[in-house]
C-alpha positions as a Markdown table, in Angstrom:
| # | Residue | x | y | z |
|---|---|---|---|---|
| 1 | Met | -49.2 | -107.6 | 68.8 |
| 2 | Ala | -48.4 | -105.9 | 65.5 |
| 3 | Glu | -49.6 | -102.4 | 64.7 |
| 4 | Lys | -51.7 | -102.4 | 61.6 |
| 5 | Thr | -51.5 | -99.9 | 58.7 |
| 6 | Asp | -52.5 | -99.7 | 55.1 |
| 7 | Ile | -49.0 | -98.7 | 54.0 |
| 8 | Leu | -45.5 | -98.8 | 55.5 |
| 9 | Ile | -42.9 | -96.8 | 53.8 |
| 10 | Ser | -39.3 | -97.7 | 54.4 |
| 11 | Gly | -37.2 | -94.6 | 53.7 |
| 12 | Gly | -37.8 | -90.9 | 54.5 |
| 13 | Gly | -35.8 | -89.3 | 51.7 |
| 14 | Val | -37.6 | -86.9 | 49.2 |
| 15 | Ala | -39.3 | -89.8 | 47.4 |
| 16 | Gly | -40.4 | -91.5 | 50.7 |
| 17 | Leu | -41.7 | -88.3 | 52.2 |
| 18 | Thr | -43.6 | -87.5 | 49.0 |
| 19 | Ala | -45.1 | -91.0 | 48.8 |
| 20 | Ala | -46.2 | -90.7 | 52.5 |
| 21 | Ala | -47.9 | -87.3 | 51.7 |
| 22 | Ala | -49.5 | -88.6 | 48.5 |
| 23 | Phe | -51.0 | -91.8 | 50.1 |
| 24 | Gly | -52.0 | -89.9 | 53.2 |
| 25 | Ala | -53.8 | -87.3 | 51.2 |
| 26 | Ala | -55.6 | -90.2 | 49.4 |
| 27 | Arg | -56.9 | -91.2 | 52.9 |
| 28 | Phe | -54.8 | -94.4 | 53.3 |
| 29 | Ser | -53.2 | -94.9 | 56.7 |
| 30 | Val | -49.4 | -94.6 | 56.4 |
| 31 | Ile | -46.4 | -95.1 | 58.6 |
| 32 | Cys | -43.1 | -93.8 | 57.2 |
| 33 | Val | -39.7 | -94.6 | 58.9 |
| 34 | Asp | -36.2 | -93.7 | 58.2 |
| 35 | Pro | -33.0 | -94.4 | 60.3 |
| 36 | Ala | -31.7 | -90.9 | 59.8 |
| 37 | Pro | -33.8 | -87.9 | 60.8 |
| 38 | Pro | -34.0 | -85.6 | 57.7 |
| 39 | Val | -31.7 | -82.6 | 57.7 |
| 40 | Thr | -34.1 | -79.7 | 56.9 |
| 41 | Glu | -31.7 | -76.6 | 57.0 |
| 42 | Ala | -29.1 | -75.6 | 54.5 |
| 43 | Gly | -26.4 | -74.8 | 57.0 |
| 44 | Ala | -26.9 | -77.9 | 59.2 |
| 45 | Asp | -24.3 | -80.8 | 59.2 |
| 46 | Gly | -25.3 | -83.4 | 56.7 |
| 47 | Ala | -27.5 | -81.2 | 54.6 |
| 48 | Asp | -28.0 | -82.5 | 51.1 |
| 49 | Met | -26.6 | -79.7 | 48.9 |
| 50 | Arg | -28.0 | -81.2 | 45.7 |
| 51 | Thr | -31.1 | -79.8 | 44.0 |
| 52 | Thr | -34.0 | -81.5 | 42.2 |
| 53 | Ala | -35.7 | -80.2 | 39.1 |
| 54 | Phe | -39.3 | -81.5 | 39.1 |
| 55 | Leu | -40.4 | -81.8 | 35.5 |
| 56 | Gln | -44.0 | -81.0 | 34.3 |
| 57 | Pro | -45.6 | -84.4 | 34.9 |
| 58 | Ala | -44.3 | -84.4 | 38.6 |
| 59 | Arg | -46.5 | -81.4 | 39.4 |
| 60 | Arg | -49.7 | -83.4 | 39.4 |
| 61 | Val | -48.3 | -85.8 | 42.0 |
| 62 | Leu | -47.0 | -82.9 | 44.2 |
| 63 | Glu | -50.4 | -81.2 | 43.9 |
| 64 | Glu | -52.3 | -84.4 | 44.9 |
| 65 | Ala | -49.9 | -84.8 | 47.9 |
| 66 | Gly | -50.6 | -81.2 | 49.1 |
| 67 | Leu | -47.0 | -80.3 | 48.6 |
| 68 | Trp | -47.1 | -78.0 | 45.6 |
| 69 | Thr | -48.5 | -74.9 | 47.4 |
| 70 | Arg | -45.7 | -75.3 | 49.9 |
| 71 | Leu | -43.0 | -75.6 | 47.3 |
| 72 | Ala | -44.2 | -73.1 | 44.6 |
| 73 | Pro | -42.9 | -69.9 | 46.4 |
| 74 | His | -39.4 | -71.4 | 46.4 |
| 75 | Ala | -39.3 | -72.5 | 42.8 |
| 76 | Ala | -36.9 | -71.5 | 40.1 |
| 77 | Ala | -38.5 | -72.2 | 36.7 |
| 78 | Leu | -36.6 | -74.0 | 34.0 |
| 79 | Arg | -37.7 | -72.5 | 30.6 |
| 80 | Ile | -34.7 | -73.4 | 28.5 |
| 81 | Met | -32.4 | -76.4 | 28.5 |
| 82 | Arg | -29.1 | -75.3 | 27.0 |
| 83 | Ile | -26.5 | -77.8 | 25.8 |
| 84 | Val | -23.0 | -76.3 | 25.2 |
| 85 | Asp | -20.3 | -78.3 | 23.5 |
| 86 | Ala | -16.9 | -77.0 | 24.7 |
| 87 | Gly | -14.9 | -80.0 | 23.5 |
| 88 | Gly | -12.4 | -78.2 | 21.2 |
| 89 | Glu | -8.8 | -77.5 | 21.9 |
| 90 | Thr | -9.7 | -74.9 | 24.6 |
| 91 | Pro | -12.6 | -74.9 | 27.0 |
| 92 | Glu | -14.7 | -72.4 | 25.0 |
| 93 | Pro | -18.2 | -72.8 | 23.6 |
| 94 | Arg | -18.1 | -74.0 | 20.1 |
| 95 | Leu | -21.7 | -75.2 | 19.8 |
| 96 | Val | -24.7 | -73.9 | 21.8 |
| 97 | Lys | -28.2 | -75.3 | 21.3 |
| 98 | Asp | -31.3 | -74.2 | 23.2 |
| 99 | Phe | -34.3 | -76.5 | 23.8 |
| 100 | Asp | -37.1 | -74.1 | 24.6 |
| 101 | Ser | -40.2 | -75.2 | 26.5 |
| 102 | Gly | -42.2 | -72.6 | 24.5 |
| 103 | Glu | -42.0 | -75.0 | 21.5 |
| 104 | Ile | -44.1 | -77.6 | 23.2 |
| 105 | Gly | -46.4 | -75.5 | 25.5 |
| 106 | Glu | -46.8 | -72.6 | 27.9 |
| 107 | Glu | -45.4 | -74.3 | 31.0 |
| 108 | Pro | -41.7 | -74.4 | 31.8 |
| 109 | Phe | -39.9 | -77.7 | 31.5 |
| 110 | Gly | -39.9 | -77.8 | 35.3 |
| 111 | Trp | -39.0 | -76.2 | 38.6 |
| 112 | Asn | -35.8 | -76.5 | 40.6 |
| 113 | Phe | -35.6 | -76.8 | 44.4 |
| 114 | Pro | -32.8 | -77.5 | 47.0 |
| 115 | Asn | -33.1 | -81.0 | 48.4 |
| 116 | Trp | -32.9 | -79.9 | 52.0 |
| 117 | Leu | -35.9 | -77.6 | 51.4 |
| 118 | Leu | -37.9 | -80.5 | 49.8 |
| 119 | Arg | -37.3 | -82.5 | 53.0 |
| 120 | Arg | -38.3 | -79.6 | 55.2 |
| 121 | Glu | -41.6 | -79.1 | 53.4 |
| 122 | Gly | -42.2 | -82.8 | 53.2 |
| 123 | Val | -41.9 | -83.2 | 56.9 |
| 124 | Ala | -44.1 | -80.2 | 57.6 |
| 125 | Arg | -46.8 | -81.6 | 55.2 |
| 126 | Leu | -46.8 | -85.0 | 57.0 |
| 127 | Ala | -47.4 | -83.2 | 60.3 |
| 128 | Glu | -50.7 | -81.9 | 58.8 |
| 129 | Leu | -52.0 | -85.4 | 58.0 |
| 130 | Pro | -53.6 | -87.2 | 61.0 |
| 131 | Asn | -53.5 | -90.6 | 59.2 |
| 132 | Val | -49.7 | -90.4 | 58.6 |
| 133 | Ser | -47.1 | -91.3 | 61.2 |
| 134 | Phe | -43.6 | -90.2 | 60.4 |
| 135 | Arg | -41.0 | -91.8 | 62.6 |
| 136 | Pro | -37.5 | -90.5 | 62.0 |
| 137 | Gly | -34.6 | -92.3 | 63.7 |
| 138 | Ile | -36.2 | -95.7 | 63.2 |
| 139 | Ala | -35.2 | -98.3 | 60.6 |
| 140 | Thr | -36.8 | -101.4 | 59.1 |
| 141 | Arg | -35.0 | -104.4 | 60.4 |
| 142 | Thr | -36.6 | -107.7 | 59.2 |
| 143 | Leu | -39.3 | -108.5 | 56.7 |
| 144 | Leu | -41.7 | -111.4 | 56.5 |
| 145 | Thr | -44.3 | -111.4 | 53.8 |
| 146 | Arg | -47.4 | -113.6 | 53.3 |
| 147 | Glu | -50.3 | -113.5 | 50.9 |
| 148 | Gly | -52.3 | -111.1 | 53.1 |
| 149 | Glu | -49.7 | -108.7 | 54.6 |
| 150 | Ala | -46.1 | -107.6 | 55.0 |
| 151 | Arg | -44.9 | -107.9 | 58.6 |
| 152 | Val | -41.9 | -105.7 | 59.4 |
| 153 | Thr | -39.9 | -105.4 | 62.6 |
| 154 | Leu | -38.5 | -102.0 | 63.3 |
| 155 | Ser | -35.3 | -101.0 | 65.0 |
| 156 | Asp | -37.2 | -99.9 | 68.1 |
| 157 | Gly | -38.7 | -103.4 | 68.4 |
| 158 | Ala | -42.2 | -102.5 | 67.1 |
| 159 | Gln | -43.9 | -104.8 | 64.6 |
| 160 | Ile | -46.0 | -103.4 | 61.8 |
| 161 | Ala | -48.4 | -105.4 | 59.7 |
| 162 | Ala | -49.0 | -103.5 | 56.4 |
| 163 | Lys | -51.2 | -104.3 | 53.3 |
| 164 | Leu | -48.5 | -102.7 | 51.2 |
| 165 | Leu | -44.8 | -102.1 | 52.0 |
| 166 | Ile | -43.1 | -99.4 | 49.9 |
| 167 | Ala | -39.4 | -99.9 | 49.8 |
| 168 | Ala | -37.9 | -96.4 | 49.3 |
| 169 | Asp | -34.8 | -97.1 | 51.2 |
| 170 | Gly | -32.2 | -96.3 | 48.6 |
| 171 | Arg | -29.8 | -98.0 | 46.2 |
| 172 | Asp | -28.7 | -100.5 | 48.8 |
| 173 | Ser | -32.3 | -101.2 | 49.9 |
| 174 | Gln | -32.5 | -103.7 | 52.8 |
| 175 | Met | -36.1 | -104.5 | 51.9 |
| 176 | Arg | -35.1 | -105.3 | 48.3 |
| 177 | Gln | -32.4 | -107.6 | 49.6 |
| 178 | Ala | -34.8 | -109.2 | 52.1 |
| 179 | Leu | -37.0 | -110.1 | 49.2 |
| 180 | Gly | -34.1 | -111.6 | 47.2 |
| 181 | Ile | -34.6 | -109.2 | 44.3 |
| 182 | Gly | -31.3 | -108.7 | 42.3 |
| 183 | Val | -30.0 | -105.6 | 40.6 |
| 184 | Gln | -28.0 | -104.9 | 37.4 |
| 185 | Thr | -25.4 | -102.2 | 38.3 |
| 186 | Thr | -23.1 | -100.2 | 35.9 |
| 187 | Arg | -20.1 | -98.4 | 37.4 |
| 188 | Tyr | -18.5 | -95.6 | 35.4 |
| 189 | Gly | -15.5 | -94.6 | 37.6 |
| 190 | Gln | -17.1 | -91.2 | 38.0 |
| 191 | Lys | -18.2 | -89.1 | 40.9 |
| 192 | Ala | -20.2 | -85.9 | 41.1 |
| 193 | Leu | -19.5 | -82.7 | 43.0 |
| 194 | Ala | -22.6 | -80.9 | 44.1 |
| 195 | Phe | -22.6 | -77.3 | 45.4 |
| 196 | Thr | -24.2 | -73.8 | 44.9 |
| 197 | Val | -22.6 | -70.8 | 43.3 |
| 198 | Thr | -23.4 | -67.1 | 42.6 |
| 199 | His | -22.4 | -65.4 | 39.4 |
| 200 | Pro | -22.6 | -61.9 | 37.9 |
| 201 | Ile | -24.4 | -62.9 | 34.6 |
| 202 | Pro | -28.1 | -63.8 | 35.2 |
| 203 | His | -29.2 | -67.4 | 34.3 |
| 204 | Asp | -32.5 | -66.2 | 32.8 |
| 205 | Asn | -34.2 | -69.4 | 33.9 |
| 206 | Val | -31.8 | -71.4 | 31.6 |
| 207 | Ser | -30.4 | -74.7 | 32.7 |
| 208 | Thr | -27.0 | -75.1 | 31.1 |
| 209 | Glu | -25.1 | -78.3 | 30.5 |
| 210 | Val | -21.5 | -77.8 | 29.4 |
| 211 | His | -19.9 | -80.9 | 27.8 |
| 212 | Arg | -16.2 | -81.3 | 27.4 |
| 213 | Thr | -14.7 | -84.5 | 28.9 |
| 214 | Gly | -15.3 | -86.7 | 32.0 |
| 215 | Gly | -19.0 | -85.8 | 32.3 |
| 216 | Pro | -21.2 | -82.7 | 32.0 |
| 217 | Phe | -20.9 | -79.6 | 34.1 |
| 218 | Thr | -24.5 | -78.5 | 34.8 |
| 219 | Leu | -25.8 | -75.2 | 36.2 |
| 220 | Val | -29.4 | -75.3 | 37.2 |
| 221 | Pro | -31.2 | -72.0 | 38.1 |
| 222 | Leu | -32.0 | -71.2 | 41.7 |
| 223 | Pro | -33.7 | -68.0 | 43.1 |
| 224 | Asp | -31.3 | -65.1 | 43.7 |
| 225 | Arg | -29.0 | -65.4 | 46.7 |
| 226 | Asp | -27.9 | -62.2 | 48.6 |
| 227 | Gly | -29.0 | -60.2 | 45.6 |
| 228 | Leu | -27.0 | -62.2 | 43.1 |
| 229 | Pro | -28.0 | -64.7 | 40.4 |
| 230 | Ser | -27.5 | -68.2 | 41.8 |
| 231 | Ser | -27.3 | -71.7 | 40.4 |
| 232 | Ala | -26.9 | -75.3 | 41.7 |
| 233 | Val | -24.0 | -77.1 | 40.1 |
| 234 | Val | -23.4 | -80.8 | 39.4 |
| 235 | Trp | -19.9 | -81.4 | 38.1 |
| 236 | Met | -19.3 | -85.0 | 37.0 |
| 237 | Glu | -15.7 | -86.2 | 36.4 |
| 238 | Arg | -13.6 | -89.2 | 36.8 |
| 239 | Gly | -13.4 | -90.2 | 40.4 |
| 240 | Pro | -9.8 | -89.2 | 41.2 |
| 241 | Glu | -10.3 | -85.8 | 39.5 |
| 242 | Val | -13.4 | -85.1 | 41.6 |
| 243 | Leu | -11.5 | -85.9 | 44.8 |
| 244 | Arg | -8.7 | -83.6 | 43.7 |
| 245 | Leu | -11.2 | -80.8 | 42.9 |
| 246 | Ala | -13.0 | -81.3 | 46.2 |
| 247 | Ala | -9.8 | -80.8 | 48.2 |
| 248 | Leu | -8.7 | -77.6 | 46.4 |
| 249 | Pro | -8.6 | -74.3 | 48.3 |
| 250 | Val | -11.5 | -72.2 | 47.4 |
| 251 | Pro | -9.7 | -69.7 | 45.1 |
| 252 | Glu | -8.1 | -72.5 | 43.1 |
| 253 | Phe | -11.4 | -74.3 | 42.9 |
| 254 | Glu | -13.2 | -71.2 | 41.7 |
| 255 | Ala | -10.5 | -70.8 | 38.9 |
| 256 | Glu | -11.2 | -74.4 | 37.8 |
| 257 | Met | -14.9 | -73.7 | 37.8 |
| 258 | Leu | -14.5 | -70.6 | 35.6 |
| 259 | Ala | -12.6 | -72.6 | 33.1 |
| 260 | Arg | -14.9 | -75.7 | 33.1 |
| 261 | Ser | -18.0 | -73.5 | 32.8 |
| 262 | Ala | -16.4 | -71.9 | 29.7 |
| 263 | Gly | -16.9 | -68.5 | 31.3 |
| 264 | Leu | -20.6 | -68.5 | 30.4 |
| 265 | Phe | -21.7 | -66.8 | 33.6 |
| 266 | Gly | -18.6 | -64.9 | 34.5 |
| 267 | Pro | -16.6 | -65.8 | 37.6 |
| 268 | Leu | -18.4 | -68.4 | 39.8 |
| 269 | Thr | -18.3 | -67.8 | 43.5 |
| 270 | Leu | -18.7 | -70.9 | 45.8 |
| 271 | Val | -21.3 | -70.2 | 48.5 |
| 272 | Thr | -21.9 | -73.7 | 50.0 |
| 273 | Arg | -19.7 | -76.7 | 50.9 |
| 274 | Arg | -18.9 | -79.2 | 48.2 |
| 275 | Ser | -20.4 | -82.7 | 48.5 |
| 276 | Val | -19.3 | -85.8 | 46.6 |
| 277 | Trp | -21.5 | -88.5 | 45.2 |
| 278 | Pro | -20.7 | -91.7 | 43.4 |
| 279 | Ile | -22.2 | -92.1 | 39.9 |
| 280 | Ile | -23.8 | -95.5 | 38.9 |
| 281 | Ser | -26.6 | -96.8 | 36.8 |
| 282 | Gln | -28.8 | -99.5 | 38.4 |
| 283 | Ile | -32.1 | -101.2 | 37.9 |
| 284 | Ala | -33.7 | -103.9 | 40.0 |
| 285 | Asp | -34.7 | -107.2 | 38.3 |
| 286 | Arg | -38.3 | -106.6 | 39.4 |
| 287 | Phe | -40.1 | -103.6 | 40.9 |
| 288 | Asp | -42.4 | -105.9 | 42.9 |
| 289 | Gly | -42.3 | -108.6 | 45.5 |
| 290 | Glu | -45.0 | -110.2 | 47.7 |
| 291 | Arg | -46.9 | -107.3 | 49.3 |
| 292 | Thr | -44.0 | -104.9 | 48.3 |
| 293 | Ala | -43.3 | -102.3 | 45.7 |
| 294 | Leu | -39.9 | -100.9 | 45.0 |
| 295 | Leu | -39.8 | -97.1 | 44.6 |
| 296 | Ala | -37.2 | -94.6 | 43.6 |
| 297 | Glu | -33.5 | -95.6 | 44.1 |
| 298 | Ala | -34.5 | -99.0 | 45.6 |
| 299 | Ala | -35.8 | -99.7 | 42.0 |
| 300 | His | -33.5 | -97.6 | 39.8 |
| 301 | Val | -30.5 | -95.2 | 39.9 |
| 302 | Val | -29.2 | -93.1 | 37.0 |
| 303 | Pro | -26.5 | -90.5 | 36.5 |
| 304 | Pro | -27.7 | -86.9 | 37.1 |
| 305 | Ile | -28.4 | -86.1 | 33.5 |
| 306 | Gly | -31.6 | -84.5 | 32.2 |
| 307 | Ala | -33.3 | -84.3 | 35.6 |
| 308 | Gln | -34.5 | -87.9 | 35.2 |
| 309 | Gly | -33.8 | -89.5 | 38.6 |
| 310 | Leu | -36.4 | -88.2 | 41.0 |
| 311 | Asn | -38.8 | -87.6 | 38.2 |
| 312 | Met | -38.8 | -91.3 | 37.4 |
| 313 | Ser | -39.4 | -91.9 | 41.1 |
| 314 | Leu | -42.4 | -89.7 | 41.0 |
| 315 | Ala | -43.7 | -91.5 | 37.9 |
| 316 | Asp | -43.4 | -94.7 | 40.0 |
| 317 | Leu | -45.4 | -93.1 | 42.7 |
| 318 | Ala | -48.1 | -91.8 | 40.3 |
| 319 | Cys | -48.5 | -95.3 | 38.9 |
| 320 | Leu | -48.7 | -96.9 | 42.3 |
| 321 | Leu | -51.1 | -94.3 | 43.6 |
| 322 | Asp | -53.4 | -94.6 | 40.6 |
| 323 | Leu | -53.5 | -98.4 | 41.0 |
| 324 | Ala | -54.3 | -98.1 | 44.8 |
| 325 | Lys | -57.0 | -95.5 | 44.3 |
| 326 | Ala | -58.6 | -97.6 | 41.5 |
| 327 | Ala | -59.0 | -100.6 | 43.8 |
| 328 | Pro | -58.4 | -99.7 | 47.4 |
| 329 | Asp | -59.8 | -103.0 | 48.6 |
| 330 | Arg | -57.0 | -104.8 | 46.7 |
| 331 | Leu | -54.2 | -102.6 | 48.0 |
| 332 | Gly | -50.9 | -104.5 | 47.8 |
| 333 | Asp | -52.3 | -107.7 | 46.3 |
| 334 | Arg | -50.5 | -109.7 | 43.6 |
| 335 | Ala | -52.5 | -108.3 | 40.7 |
| 336 | Met | -51.9 | -104.7 | 41.7 |
| 337 | Leu | -48.2 | -105.2 | 42.2 |
| 338 | Thr | -47.8 | -107.2 | 38.9 |
| 339 | Ala | -49.5 | -104.3 | 37.1 |
| 340 | Tyr | -47.1 | -101.8 | 38.7 |
| 341 | His | -44.1 | -103.8 | 37.6 |
| 342 | Arg | -45.4 | -104.3 | 34.1 |
| 343 | Arg | -46.2 | -100.6 | 33.6 |
| 344 | Arg | -43.0 | -99.2 | 35.1 |
| 345 | Trp | -40.1 | -101.6 | 34.5 |
| 346 | Pro | -40.0 | -101.4 | 30.6 |
| 347 | Glu | -40.3 | -97.6 | 30.7 |
| 348 | Val | -37.5 | -97.3 | 33.4 |
| 349 | Lys | -35.3 | -99.8 | 31.6 |
| 350 | Ala | -35.5 | -97.7 | 28.4 |
| 351 | Arg | -34.6 | -94.5 | 30.3 |
| 352 | Val | -31.7 | -96.1 | 32.2 |
| 353 | Thr | -30.4 | -97.4 | 28.8 |
| 354 | Gly | -30.7 | -94.0 | 27.2 |
| 355 | Ile | -29.1 | -92.1 | 30.1 |
| 356 | Asp | -26.3 | -94.6 | 30.1 |
| 357 | Leu | -25.6 | -93.8 | 26.5 |
| 358 | Leu | -25.7 | -90.0 | 27.1 |
| 359 | Asn | -23.3 | -90.3 | 30.0 |
| 360 | Arg | -20.8 | -92.4 | 28.1 |
| 361 | Thr | -21.0 | -89.8 | 25.3 |
| 362 | Ser | -20.4 | -87.0 | 27.7 |
| 363 | Met | -17.3 | -88.7 | 29.1 |
| 364 | Leu | -15.5 | -88.8 | 25.7 |
| 365 | Ser | -12.0 | -87.6 | 25.8 |
| 366 | Ala | -10.6 | -88.3 | 22.4 |
| 367 | Arg | -10.8 | -85.2 | 20.1 |
| 368 | Pro | -12.3 | -87.0 | 17.1 |
| 369 | Leu | -15.1 | -88.5 | 19.2 |
| 370 | Arg | -15.8 | -85.2 | 20.8 |
| 371 | Asp | -16.1 | -83.7 | 17.3 |
| 372 | Leu | -18.6 | -86.5 | 16.4 |
| 373 | Arg | -20.6 | -85.7 | 19.5 |
| 374 | Ala | -20.9 | -82.1 | 18.5 |
| 375 | Ser | -22.0 | -83.1 | 14.9 |
| 376 | Ala | -24.6 | -85.4 | 16.2 |
| 377 | Leu | -26.0 | -82.7 | 18.6 |
| 378 | Asn | -26.2 | -80.3 | 15.7 |
| 379 | Ala | -27.9 | -82.7 | 13.4 |
| 380 | Leu | -30.5 | -83.7 | 16.0 |
| 381 | Tyr | -31.2 | -80.1 | 16.9 |
| 382 | Ser | -31.6 | -78.9 | 13.4 |
| 383 | Leu | -34.8 | -81.0 | 12.8 |
| 384 | Lys | -37.7 | -79.4 | 14.6 |
| 385 | Ala | -39.8 | -82.6 | 14.7 |
| 386 | Val | -36.8 | -84.5 | 16.2 |
| 387 | Arg | -36.1 | -81.6 | 18.6 |
| 388 | Thr | -39.7 | -81.5 | 19.9 |
| 389 | Thr | -39.9 | -85.3 | 20.2 |
| 390 | Leu | -36.7 | -85.3 | 22.3 |
| 391 | Met | -38.1 | -82.6 | 24.6 |
| 392 | Lys | -41.4 | -84.4 | 25.1 |
| 393 | Ala | -39.6 | -87.7 | 25.6 |
| 394 | Gly | -37.4 | -86.1 | 28.2 |
| 395 | Leu | -40.5 | -84.9 | 30.1 |
| 396 | Gly | -42.1 | -88.3 | 29.9 |
| 397 | Met | -44.9 | -86.9 | 27.7 |
| 398 | Gly | -46.5 | -88.5 | 24.7 |
| 399 | Arg | -46.2 | -87.2 | 21.1 |
């Protein structure tokens, strides 16, 4: 006999946990499963050392999910997005442009958090919701859909009958494959190094993206660590170069960081391990299947530029949640899921295309093309109307 629930979420990453909290807070019955128990401490093996910047529109979803009050004390506000072009003969800043959130409102662009902490607070929030069952260490195995329900067999042998299946099980989503939904994937030959540093010069709540070749070197503000200013770093480069950097002894790695950061924050001290992540762009052919919605990386993957990845995922969630609350008696039916696809897919496709272009631009190695990149940045920044439009577009806001 199958256990019945309104919603089954396959995937307990940050997006899956947030979805479970949001739908649980909206009084739907939810089961969330993930094959790997979440790592919720910074020093534990397997901890995700990346960080996530939640942009302004994401805050509403986090508030509705009951997560914002838990997260706010740990937030590092992002008030300025600084782009530095260091693509000259030597790795020194030759063009610095600040995109200031004050030009478009009183709120910062967003707030940055370590991913392990997001998992910790997500798990704690689910424990407060009696209509949510979080089952770590359990995977979705098989899927059978029909007009009235999605029937899923779990790795512990249990069967679940859900009105709506949310596939939040990552870029290689088993549930997406079970539905026969294809993907378009772009590979760049890049990888990213993610780690945390301290530095003597304060970040002043400025997120800094340094462009030279291979990909951006991005420092995102974190709360002070051991009394010192701290930032999360994502360093994108060609794959072989990332592997070389990841294997360097710490003193040599710190010397490489100092050069690549153009010395903007003084010597950078590595305070966590280095993790390596492959860089791709990917978008599913559809975001819906029978009784199923694709969410987060099961639907789309982008390079870590402009804090777009998880924020697109929360926009997926906001759309799905609004549709569910508007017609709870039609949860997971064809009309609801078709509306979800039609609202989200074109928006996501446009963002995937734009981020692809930005990433290719950041990879430029030929000096004349790097000069052209700097000229284009200068021209776009110089027009206030264009500058504010770009900032609002990056946040997912209207004009």
